[in-house]
C-alpha positions in Angstrom: 184.2 14.9 -24.9 180.9 14.5 -23.0 178.8 17.5 -22.3 178.2 18.2 -18.7 174.5 18.7 -17.8 174.1 21.9 -15.8 171.8 21.5 -12.8 169.9 24.5 -11.5 171.2 26.0 -8.3 169.0 24.9 -5.5 168.8 27.5 -2.8 165.9 27.1 -0.5 166.8 29.9 2.0 164.4 32.8 2.4 165.7 35.9 0.7 164.6 39.2 2.3 163.3 41.8 -0.2 166.4 44.0 0.3 168.6 41.1 -1.0 166.3 40.1 -3.9 168.4 41.7 -6.5 172.1 41.1 -7.4 174.5 44.0 -7.0 177.6 44.4 -9.1 180.9 44.6 -7.3 184.2 45.7 -8.8 186.3 45.4 -5.7 186.7 43.3 -2.6 188.5 44.1 0.7 189.2 41.4 3.2 190.4 41.9 6.8 190.6 39.7 9.8 190.8 39.6 13.5 191.8 36.8 15.7 188.4 35.1 15.3 186.7 36.5 12.2 187.1 37.6 8.6 185.5 40.8 7.4 184.6 41.0 3.7 183.4 44.1 1.9 182.3 44.1 -1.7 182.2 47.5 -3.3 181.6 49.2 -6.6 184.2 51.6 -7.9 183.4 53.5 -11.1 185.0 56.4 -12.8 183.6 59.8 -11.7 181.5 58.3 -8.9 182.1 57.9 -5.2 182.9 54.3 -4.4 180.2 52.5 -2.3 179.9 49.2 -0.5 177.3 46.8 -1.9 177.7 44.1 0.7 179.5 43.5 4.0 179.8 40.1 5.7 181.6 38.6 8.6 182.6 34.9 8.6 184.4 32.5 10.8 187.8 31.1 9.8 186.1 27.7 9.2 183.6 29.2 6.8 186.3 31.3 5.1 188.2 28.1 4.3 185.0 26.7 2.7 184.3 29.9 0.8 187.9 29.9 -0.6 187.6 26.2 -1.7 184.2 26.8 -3.4 185.5 29.9 -5.2 188.6 28.1 -6.4 186.5 25.2 -7.7 184.0 27.5 -9.5 186.7 29.6 -11.0 188.5 26.5 -12.3 185.3 25.4 -13.9 184.8 28.8 -15.4 188.3 28.8 -16.9 187.9 25.2 -18.1 184.7 26.2 -20.0 186.6 29.0 -21.7 189.5 26.6 -22.6 191.9 28.4 -20.3 194.3 26.8 -17.8 193.9 27.8 -14.1 196.8 30.0 -13.1 197.7 33.0 -11.0 195.6 36.0 -10.1 195.5 37.2 -13.7 197.2 40.5 -12.9 194.9 41.4 -10.1 196.3 43.0 -7.0 196.7 41.0 -3.9 
């Protein structure tokens, strides 16, 4: 089996200081209107009040692309662990 060479992620967008650091999310909520999807990433920890770490609005076209990219990356993650892609792994839908 040949080893895949991992290329560094090239992201040449300007990142404002308030987005310079990653934020950990333990939950995601997705809603939609006729024209947009609303995505809220939040952190829920025991004995702490839940708080949102990011909120975004995307078009249906971009949502389709996001889902495709997420599925591809998750399949690669599972493949690297020797696991077969499957269902939601017990996560709520």
